[in-house]
PASEKOL-36914 format. One record per atom (N, C-alpha, C): residue number from 1; residue in three letters; atom name; x negated, y, z. Coordinates in nm, 2 decimals. Layout:
REM residues N
num	residu	atome	c1	c2	c3
NUM	ALA	CA	X	Y	Z
...
***
This chain:
REM residues 159
num	residu	atome	c1	c2	c3
1	MET	N	17.98	-6.48	-10.37
1	MET	CA	17.97	-6.63	-10.37
1	MET	C	18.11	-6.71	-10.33
2	ASN	N	18.08	-6.83	-10.41
2	ASN	CA	18.24	-6.92	-10.44
2	ASN	C	18.23	-6.97	-10.29
3	GLY	N	18.17	-6.98	-10.24
3	GLY	CA	18.17	-7.07	-10.10
3	GLY	C	18.24	-6.97	-9.95
4	LYS	N	18.29	-6.83	-10.01
4	LYS	CA	18.30	-6.74	-9.99
4	LYS	C	18.41	-6.80	-9.87
5	ASN	N	18.53	-6.83	-9.95
5	ASN	CA	18.66	-6.83	-9.86
5	ASN	C	18.70	-6.98	-9.80
6	SER	N	18.54	-7.09	-9.82
6	SER	CA	18.61	-7.22	-9.74
6	SER	C	18.57	-7.18	-9.59
7	ARG	N	18.60	-7.27	-9.55
7	ARG	CA	18.55	-7.26	-9.37
7	ARG	C	18.47	-7.35	-9.35
8	PRO	N	18.41	-7.32	-9.24
8	PRO	CA	18.22	-7.39	-9.23
8	PRO	C	18.29	-7.46	-9.06
9	LYS	N	18.24	-7.59	-9.11
9	LYS	CA	18.31	-7.69	-9.05
9	LYS	C	18.24	-7.70	-8.91
10	ASP	N	18.17	-7.62	-8.85
10	ASP	CA	18.10	-7.65	-8.73
10	ASP	C	18.03	-7.47	-8.67
11	TRP	N	18.01	-7.46	-8.57
11	TRP	CA	17.92	-7.33	-8.57
11	TRP	C	17.80	-7.33	-8.65
12	LYS	N	17.73	-7.41	-8.62
12	LYS	CA	17.63	-7.40	-8.71
12	LYS	C	17.66	-7.37	-8.86
13	GLU	N	17.70	-7.38	-8.94
13	GLU	CA	17.80	-7.36	-9.05
13	GLU	C	17.82	-7.25	-9.04
14	ALA	N	17.88	-7.21	-8.95
14	ALA	CA	17.91	-7.05	-8.92
14	ALA	C	17.82	-6.98	-8.95
15	ARG	N	17.74	-6.97	-8.88
15	ARG	CA	17.62	-6.93	-8.84
15	ARG	C	17.56	-6.91	-8.95
16	ARG	N	17.52	-7.00	-9.09
16	ARG	CA	17.49	-6.97	-9.13
16	ARG	C	17.52	-6.89	-9.28
17	LYS	N	17.67	-6.98	-9.25
17	LYS	CA	17.78	-6.89	-9.35
17	LYS	C	17.75	-6.71	-9.34
18	ARG	N	17.73	-6.65	-9.22
18	ARG	CA	17.74	-6.56	-9.16
18	ARG	C	17.61	-6.49	-9.22
19	ALA	N	17.50	-6.57	-9.20
19	ALA	CA	17.35	-6.44	-9.25
19	ALA	C	17.38	-6.44	-9.42
20	PHE	N	17.45	-6.56	-9.47
20	PHE	CA	17.41	-6.55	-9.62
20	PHE	C	17.54	-6.44	-9.66
21	GLU	N	17.63	-6.39	-9.59
21	GLU	CA	17.71	-6.26	-9.58
21	GLU	C	17.64	-6.16	-9.56
22	LEU	N	17.56	-6.18	-9.46
22	LEU	CA	17.46	-6.02	-9.37
22	LEU	C	17.38	-5.99	-9.53
23	LYS	N	17.29	-6.08	-9.57
23	LYS	CA	17.20	-6.10	-9.66
23	LYS	C	17.30	-5.99	-9.80
24	GLU	N	17.40	-6.00	-9.81
24	GLU	CA	17.49	-6.02	-9.95
24	GLU	C	17.51	-5.84	-9.92
25	LEU	N	17.57	-5.81	-9.76
25	LEU	CA	17.57	-5.66	-9.73
25	LEU	C	17.41	-5.60	-9.73
26	GLY	N	17.28	-5.63	-9.74
26	GLY	CA	17.22	-5.56	-9.79
26	GLY	C	17.12	-5.58	-9.67
27	TRP	N	17.14	-5.66	-9.56
27	TRP	CA	17.05	-5.67	-9.42
27	TRP	C	16.92	-5.74	-9.46
28	ARG	N	16.80	-5.72	-9.39
28	ARG	CA	16.69	-5.76	-9.44
28	ARG	C	16.67	-5.89	-9.33
29	SER	N	16.58	-5.99	-9.36
29	SER	CA	16.60	-6.10	-9.28
29	SER	C	16.54	-6.11	-9.18
30	CYS	N	16.48	-6.04	-9.10
30	CYS	CA	16.47	-6.02	-8.98
30	CYS	C	16.52	-5.96	-8.88
31	GLU	N	16.61	-5.85	-8.94
31	GLU	CA	16.74	-5.83	-8.89
31	GLU	C	16.85	-5.94	-8.86
32	ILE	N	16.87	-6.03	-8.99
32	ILE	CA	16.96	-6.12	-8.98
32	ILE	C	16.89	-6.22	-8.89
33	ALA	N	16.78	-6.26	-8.87
33	ALA	CA	16.74	-6.33	-8.76
33	ALA	C	16.76	-6.30	-8.63
34	GLU	N	16.76	-6.17	-8.60
34	GLU	CA	16.80	-6.12	-8.50
34	GLU	C	16.92	-6.11	-8.43
35	ALA	N	17.00	-6.05	-8.48
35	ALA	CA	17.11	-6.07	-8.51
35	ALA	C	17.20	-6.22	-8.45
36	LEU	N	17.16	-6.31	-8.51
36	LEU	CA	17.20	-6.41	-8.47
36	LEU	C	17.15	-6.50	-8.39
37	GLY	N	17.02	-6.44	-8.35
37	GLY	CA	16.94	-6.54	-8.27
37	GLY	C	16.87	-6.67	-8.33
38	VAL	N	16.84	-6.63	-8.41
38	VAL	CA	16.74	-6.77	-8.49
38	VAL	C	16.60	-6.71	-8.55
39	SER	N	16.52	-6.80	-8.57
39	SER	CA	16.40	-6.74	-8.63
39	SER	C	16.37	-6.72	-8.75
40	ARG	N	16.31	-6.63	-8.81
40	ARG	CA	16.25	-6.56	-8.91
40	ARG	C	16.27	-6.67	-9.03
41	ALA	N	16.17	-6.79	-8.94
41	ALA	CA	16.14	-6.96	-9.07
41	ALA	C	16.27	-6.96	-9.08
42	ALA	N	16.40	-6.98	-8.97
42	ALA	CA	16.50	-7.05	-8.99
42	ALA	C	16.59	-6.93	-9.13
43	ILE	N	16.55	-6.84	-9.14
43	ILE	CA	16.60	-6.74	-9.20
43	ILE	C	16.56	-6.78	-9.38
44	SER	N	16.47	-6.82	-9.33
44	SER	CA	16.37	-6.83	-9.49
44	SER	C	16.41	-6.97	-9.50
45	GLN	N	16.40	-7.02	-9.44
45	GLN	CA	16.45	-7.15	-9.50
45	GLN	C	16.59	-7.17	-9.53
46	TRP	N	16.68	-7.15	-9.50
46	TRP	CA	16.81	-7.13	-9.55
46	TRP	C	16.81	-7.07	-9.68
47	PHE	N	16.76	-6.96	-9.72
47	PHE	CA	16.77	-6.83	-9.81
47	PHE	C	16.70	-6.93	-9.90
48	ALA	N	16.60	-7.03	-9.88
48	ALA	CA	16.56	-7.11	-10.01
48	ALA	C	16.58	-7.20	-10.05
49	GLU	N	16.71	-7.22	-9.98
49	GLU	CA	16.76	-7.34	-10.00
49	GLU	C	16.93	-7.36	-10.13
50	PRO	N	16.96	-7.19	-10.17
50	PRO	CA	17.05	-7.15	-10.30
50	PRO	C	17.01	-7.21	-10.41
51	GLU	N	16.92	-7.21	-10.44
51	GLU	CA	16.83	-7.24	-10.55
51	GLU	C	16.87	-7.39	-10.60
52	GLU	N	16.84	-7.48	-10.51
52	GLU	CA	16.87	-7.62	-10.51
52	GLU	C	17.06	-7.65	-10.46
53	LYS	N	17.10	-7.57	-10.41
53	LYS	CA	17.26	-7.61	-10.38
53	LYS	C	17.35	-7.50	-10.43
54	GLY	N	17.26	-7.40	-10.48
54	GLY	CA	17.40	-7.32	-10.49
54	GLY	C	17.44	-7.22	-10.38
55	ASP	N	17.62	-7.17	-10.42
55	ASP	CA	17.66	-7.10	-10.39
55	ASP	C	17.69	-7.18	-10.23
56	GLU	N	17.70	-7.31	-10.20
56	GLU	CA	17.68	-7.35	-10.10
56	GLU	C	17.63	-7.43	-10.01
57	ALA	N	17.52	-7.32	-9.99
57	ALA	CA	17.37	-7.37	-9.93
57	ALA	C	17.37	-7.34	-9.79
58	TRP	N	17.44	-7.28	-9.75
58	TRP	CA	17.54	-7.28	-9.59
58	TRP	C	17.58	-7.41	-9.55
59	ARG	N	17.62	-7.47	-9.60
59	ARG	CA	17.64	-7.61	-9.60
59	ARG	C	17.57	-7.73	-9.53
60	SER	N	17.62	-7.79	-9.42
60	SER	CA	17.53	-7.85	-9.32
60	SER	C	17.53	-7.98	-9.44
61	THR	N	17.41	-8.03	-9.41
61	THR	CA	17.39	-8.16	-9.51
61	THR	C	17.37	-8.28	-9.40
62	VAL	N	17.39	-8.43	-9.50
62	VAL	CA	17.37	-8.51	-9.40
62	VAL	C	17.28	-8.56	-9.42
63	ARG	N	17.17	-8.56	-9.30
63	ARG	CA	17.07	-8.65	-9.34
63	ARG	C	17.05	-8.80	-9.31
64	PRO	N	17.01	-8.88	-9.40
64	PRO	CA	17.00	-9.02	-9.36
64	PRO	C	16.93	-9.06	-9.23
65	ARG	N	16.97	-9.13	-9.14
65	ARG	CA	16.89	-9.20	-9.06
65	ARG	C	16.79	-9.29	-9.09
66	ARG	N	16.70	-9.29	-8.96
66	ARG	CA	16.57	-9.38	-8.96
66	ARG	C	16.63	-9.52	-8.93
67	HIS	N	16.59	-9.62	-8.98
67	HIS	CA	16.63	-9.74	-8.96
67	HIS	C	16.51	-9.80	-8.81
68	PHE	N	16.57	-9.84	-8.75
68	PHE	CA	16.43	-9.94	-8.65
68	PHE	C	16.36	-9.99	-8.76
69	LYS	N	16.25	-9.99	-8.71
69	LYS	CA	16.14	-10.10	-8.72
69	LYS	C	16.11	-10.22	-8.69
70	LEU	N	16.20	-10.22	-8.59
70	LEU	CA	16.19	-10.35	-8.51
70	LEU	C	16.38	-10.43	-8.54
71	SER	N	16.34	-10.51	-8.51
71	SER	CA	16.47	-10.58	-8.55
71	SER	C	16.53	-10.55	-8.43
72	ARG	N	16.69	-10.59	-8.37
72	ARG	CA	16.81	-10.54	-8.28
72	ARG	C	16.71	-10.60	-8.18
73	GLU	N	16.69	-10.81	-8.20
73	GLU	CA	16.64	-10.89	-8.13
73	GLU	C	16.52	-10.86	-8.08
74	GLN	N	16.42	-10.76	-8.15
74	GLN	CA	16.31	-10.73	-8.12
74	GLN	C	16.31	-10.63	-7.96
75	PHE	N	16.40	-10.53	-8.06
75	PHE	CA	16.43	-10.41	-7.98
75	PHE	C	16.46	-10.48	-7.85
76	ASN	N	16.59	-10.54	-7.82
76	ASN	CA	16.66	-10.58	-7.69
76	ASN	C	16.55	-10.65	-7.58
77	SER	N	16.41	-10.75	-7.62
77	SER	CA	16.34	-10.83	-7.59
77	SER	C	16.24	-10.67	-7.52
78	ILE	N	16.21	-10.61	-7.55
78	ILE	CA	16.12	-10.51	-7.53
78	ILE	C	16.13	-10.51	-7.36
79	PRO	N	16.24	-10.50	-7.28
79	PRO	CA	16.25	-10.51	-7.09
79	PRO	C	16.21	-10.64	-7.09
80	GLU	N	16.20	-10.72	-7.14
80	GLU	CA	16.15	-10.87	-7.08
80	GLU	C	15.97	-10.88	-7.12
81	LEU	N	15.93	-10.80	-7.19
81	LEU	CA	15.78	-10.77	-7.21
81	LEU	C	15.76	-10.69	-7.12
82	LEU	N	15.79	-10.60	-7.10
82	LEU	CA	15.72	-10.50	-6.98
82	LEU	C	15.78	-10.54	-6.84
83	SER	N	15.89	-10.64	-6.79
83	SER	CA	15.93	-10.69	-6.74
83	SER	C	15.76	-10.81	-6.63
84	HIS	N	15.66	-10.78	-6.71
84	HIS	CA	15.55	-10.86	-6.73
84	HIS	C	15.44	-10.80	-6.63
85	GLY	N	15.48	-10.64	-6.59
85	GLY	CA	15.37	-10.58	-6.61
85	GLY	C	15.31	-10.48	-6.68
86	ALA	N	15.20	-10.37	-6.64
86	ALA	CA	15.14	-10.38	-6.73
86	ALA	C	15.01	-10.44	-6.75
87	GLU	N	14.96	-10.47	-6.61
87	GLU	CA	14.82	-10.54	-6.59
87	GLU	C	14.84	-10.69	-6.73
88	ALA	N	14.96	-10.75	-6.70
88	ALA	CA	14.97	-10.86	-6.80
88	ALA	C	14.93	-10.85	-6.96
89	TYR	N	14.88	-10.74	-7.00
89	TYR	CA	14.87	-10.68	-7.13
89	TYR	C	14.71	-10.61	-7.10
90	GLY	N	14.69	-10.66	-6.97
90	GLY	CA	14.52	-10.57	-6.98
90	GLY	C	14.49	-10.42	-6.91
91	PHE	N	14.59	-10.38	-6.90
91	PHE	CA	14.61	-10.25	-6.88
91	PHE	C	14.56	-10.29	-6.70
92	LEU	N	14.48	-10.12	-6.67
92	LEU	CA	14.46	-10.12	-6.53
92	LEU	C	14.60	-10.04	-6.46
93	GLY	N	14.62	-10.06	-6.38
93	GLY	CA	14.77	-10.01	-6.32
93	GLY	C	14.88	-10.07	-6.32
94	GLU	N	14.99	-10.09	-6.27
94	GLU	CA	15.17	-10.13	-6.31
94	GLU	C	15.17	-10.01	-6.40
95	VAL	N	15.14	-9.89	-6.39
95	VAL	CA	15.25	-9.77	-6.49
95	VAL	C	15.25	-9.81	-6.60
96	TRP	N	15.38	-9.82	-6.69
96	TRP	CA	15.37	-9.83	-6.80
96	TRP	C	15.43	-9.66	-6.87
97	THR	N	15.31	-9.64	-6.97
97	THR	CA	15.34	-9.49	-7.05
97	THR	C	15.38	-9.54	-7.22
98	CYS	N	15.42	-9.42	-7.27
98	CYS	CA	15.48	-9.46	-7.38
98	CYS	C	15.32	-9.53	-7.48
99	SER	N	15.24	-9.44	-7.48
99	SER	CA	15.14	-9.49	-7.54
99	SER	C	15.12	-9.66	-7.52
100	ARG	N	15.12	-9.69	-7.38
100	ARG	CA	15.07	-9.83	-7.34
100	ARG	C	15.19	-9.92	-7.37
101	VAL	N	15.30	-9.90	-7.41
101	VAL	CA	15.42	-9.94	-7.47
101	VAL	C	15.41	-9.95	-7.59
102	ALA	N	15.37	-9.87	-7.66
102	ALA	CA	15.38	-9.86	-7.79
102	ALA	C	15.24	-9.96	-7.87
103	THR	N	15.13	-9.98	-7.75
103	THR	CA	15.04	-10.09	-7.78
103	THR	C	15.07	-10.21	-7.76
104	VAL	N	15.18	-10.26	-7.69
104	VAL	CA	15.25	-10.38	-7.64
104	VAL	C	15.32	-10.43	-7.76
105	ILE	N	15.41	-10.32	-7.82
105	ILE	CA	15.49	-10.32	-7.93
105	ILE	C	15.40	-10.38	-8.06
106	TRP	N	15.28	-10.34	-8.11
106	TRP	CA	15.20	-10.33	-8.16
106	TRP	C	15.12	-10.47	-8.19
107	ARG	N	15.09	-10.56	-8.05
107	ARG	CA	15.01	-10.64	-8.02
107	ARG	C	15.16	-10.79	-8.06
108	GLU	N	15.25	-10.75	-8.00
108	GLU	CA	15.39	-10.86	-8.02
108	GLU	C	15.46	-10.86	-8.15
109	PHE	N	15.50	-10.78	-8.21
109	PHE	CA	15.55	-10.79	-8.32
109	PHE	C	15.45	-10.68	-8.43
110	GLY	N	15.38	-10.64	-8.44
110	GLY	CA	15.27	-10.61	-8.53
110	GLY	C	15.38	-10.46	-8.64
111	VAL	N	15.45	-10.39	-8.52
111	VAL	CA	15.51	-10.27	-8.56
111	VAL	C	15.46	-10.17	-8.49
112	SER	N	15.43	-10.09	-8.58
112	SER	CA	15.39	-9.92	-8.51
112	SER	C	15.47	-9.83	-8.49
113	TYR	N	15.45	-9.78	-8.35
113	TYR	CA	15.53	-9.64	-8.33
113	TYR	C	15.45	-9.58	-8.21
114	HIS	N	15.45	-9.45	-8.28
114	HIS	CA	15.39	-9.34	-8.25
114	HIS	C	15.48	-9.31	-8.06
115	LYS	N	15.38	-9.30	-7.99
115	LYS	CA	15.42	-9.27	-7.86
115	LYS	C	15.53	-9.16	-7.84
116	ALA	N	15.55	-9.07	-7.92
116	ALA	CA	15.68	-9.02	-7.88
116	ALA	C	15.77	-9.06	-7.90
117	HIS	N	15.82	-9.15	-8.03
117	HIS	CA	15.90	-9.25	-8.05
117	HIS	C	15.93	-9.35	-7.98
118	VAL	N	15.83	-9.39	-7.90
118	VAL	CA	15.86	-9.52	-7.78
118	VAL	C	15.90	-9.41	-7.68
119	SER	N	15.92	-9.35	-7.62
119	SER	CA	15.98	-9.24	-7.56
119	SER	C	16.11	-9.26	-7.57
120	ARG	N	16.17	-9.22	-7.73
120	ARG	CA	16.29	-9.21	-7.72
120	ARG	C	16.34	-9.34	-7.74
121	LEU	N	16.32	-9.48	-7.74
121	LEU	CA	16.32	-9.59	-7.77
121	LEU	C	16.33	-9.68	-7.63
122	LEU	N	16.26	-9.64	-7.48
122	LEU	CA	16.29	-9.67	-7.36
122	LEU	C	16.34	-9.59	-7.29
123	LYS	N	16.38	-9.47	-7.35
123	LYS	CA	16.51	-9.41	-7.32
123	LYS	C	16.67	-9.45	-7.38
124	GLN	N	16.67	-9.49	-7.47
124	GLN	CA	16.78	-9.59	-7.52
124	GLN	C	16.80	-9.74	-7.39
125	LEU	N	16.70	-9.80	-7.41
125	LEU	CA	16.68	-9.92	-7.31
125	LEU	C	16.70	-9.86	-7.12
126	GLY	N	16.71	-9.71	-7.17
126	GLY	CA	16.71	-9.71	-7.00
126	GLY	C	16.62	-9.72	-6.91
127	TRP	N	16.49	-9.69	-6.94
127	TRP	CA	16.37	-9.72	-6.89
127	TRP	C	16.31	-9.55	-6.90
128	THR	N	16.24	-9.54	-6.81
128	THR	CA	16.18	-9.44	-6.76
128	THR	C	16.04	-9.48	-6.80
129	PRO	N	15.93	-9.39	-6.87
129	PRO	CA	15.80	-9.42	-6.85
129	PRO	C	15.72	-9.36	-6.73
130	GLN	N	15.59	-9.43	-6.70
130	GLN	CA	15.50	-9.32	-6.62
130	GLN	C	15.56	-9.36	-6.45
131	THR	N	15.69	-9.47	-6.47
131	THR	CA	15.71	-9.50	-6.34
131	THR	C	15.73	-9.68	-6.34
132	PRO	N	15.69	-9.66	-6.21
132	PRO	CA	15.67	-9.80	-6.18
132	PRO	C	15.79	-9.90	-6.19
133	ILE	N	15.78	-10.03	-6.21
133	ILE	CA	15.94	-10.08	-6.19
133	ILE	C	15.93	-10.10	-6.05
134	GLN	N	15.85	-10.15	-6.00
134	GLN	CA	15.82	-10.24	-5.87
134	GLN	C	15.69	-10.14	-5.79
135	GLN	N	15.69	-10.16	-5.65
135	GLN	CA	15.58	-10.07	-5.53
135	GLN	C	15.48	-10.20	-5.55
136	ALA	N	15.38	-10.10	-5.54
136	ALA	CA	15.26	-10.19	-5.55
136	ALA	C	15.26	-10.30	-5.45
137	ALA	N	15.20	-10.38	-5.47
137	ALA	CA	15.21	-10.50	-5.37
137	ALA	C	15.11	-10.49	-5.25
138	GLN	N	15.00	-10.43	-5.28
138	GLN	CA	14.93	-10.34	-5.20
138	GLN	C	14.96	-10.21	-5.09
139	ARG	N	15.03	-10.16	-5.13
139	ARG	CA	15.11	-10.08	-5.06
139	ARG	C	15.12	-10.07	-4.91
140	ASP	N	15.09	-10.00	-4.83
140	ASP	CA	15.10	-9.99	-4.68
140	ASP	C	15.20	-9.91	-4.62
141	GLU	N	15.29	-9.95	-4.62
141	GLU	CA	15.38	-9.80	-4.54
141	GLU	C	15.33	-9.70	-4.40
142	LEU	N	15.30	-9.86	-4.33
142	LEU	CA	15.23	-9.80	-4.17
142	LEU	C	15.12	-9.66	-4.21
143	GLN	N	15.04	-9.72	-4.30
143	GLN	CA	14.93	-9.64	-4.30
143	GLN	C	14.98	-9.49	-4.43
144	ILE	N	15.08	-9.53	-4.51
144	ILE	CA	15.13	-9.43	-4.56
144	ILE	C	15.22	-9.31	-4.47
145	GLU	N	15.28	-9.38	-4.38
145	GLU	CA	15.36	-9.25	-4.31
145	GLU	C	15.25	-9.24	-4.21
146	GLU	N	15.15	-9.29	-4.12
146	GLU	CA	15.03	-9.22	-4.06
146	GLU	C	14.94	-9.12	-4.14
147	TRP	N	14.93	-9.11	-4.26
147	TRP	CA	14.84	-9.06	-4.34
147	TRP	C	14.95	-8.90	-4.35
148	ARG	N	15.08	-8.92	-4.36
148	ARG	CA	15.17	-8.83	-4.34
148	ARG	C	15.19	-8.74	-4.28
149	LYS	N	15.20	-8.81	-4.13
149	LYS	CA	15.16	-8.78	-3.97
149	LYS	C	15.02	-8.68	-3.95
150	GLU	N	14.96	-8.73	-3.97
150	GLU	CA	14.83	-8.69	-3.96
150	GLU	C	14.74	-8.63	-4.09
151	VAL	N	14.70	-8.66	-4.18
151	VAL	CA	14.63	-8.63	-4.22
151	VAL	C	14.70	-8.49	-4.34
152	TRP	N	14.83	-8.52	-4.39
152	TRP	CA	14.88	-8.41	-4.46
152	TRP	C	14.91	-8.28	-4.39
153	PRO	N	14.93	-8.28	-4.27
153	PRO	CA	14.95	-8.14	-4.18
153	PRO	C	14.81	-8.07	-4.20
154	GLU	N	14.73	-8.13	-4.18
154	GLU	CA	14.56	-8.12	-4.17
154	GLU	C	14.55	-8.03	-4.33
155	LEU	N	14.58	-8.12	-4.38
155	LEU	CA	14.55	-8.06	-4.51
155	LEU	C	14.63	-7.93	-4.60
156	LYS	N	14.73	-7.97	-4.53
156	LYS	CA	14.89	-7.84	-4.58
156	LYS	C	14.79	-7.70	-4.53
157	LYS	N	14.71	-7.70	-4.37
157	LYS	CA	14.70	-7.58	-4.28
157	LYS	C	14.55	-7.50	-4.37
158	ARG	N	14.51	-7.59	-4.48
158	ARG	CA	14.40	-7.54	-4.52
158	ARG	C	14.45	-7.46	-4.65
159	LEU	N	14.54	-7.48	-4.74
159	LEU	CA	14.60	-7.44	-4.83
159	LEU	C	14.62	-7.33	-4.81
***
């Protein structure tokens, strides 16, 4: 392997390089996977690449990053949209979920996002889904405290 003498740039490359070295020494894929603490599927993928990449198949490849579907301006306007509350968009209750935010993005900008990706968008904005921004207006602190003191201990005894 020509790449044997070149140095890995990080621990991931070093691990992949070691996998190729062990393969040359006659180790089976399942043994290599166990020794390196990776799945057999990972080993299988690594060993399938030499046909495409040649001797340096263990090298990392730079994966192109996907661009936002939203413009930067649209992305930055999401907190303002969400500040109106979920009920302003026809949802029951003021809790924002990723699915609800995806629906609002679609309605406002015509851009479709999977709810899993919406979670990443919200994280970038410093928002957490499923947490109300403000407490419900109908929240009664006295009733809540009374419930905690009287009802909750009784329920707890039954458990």
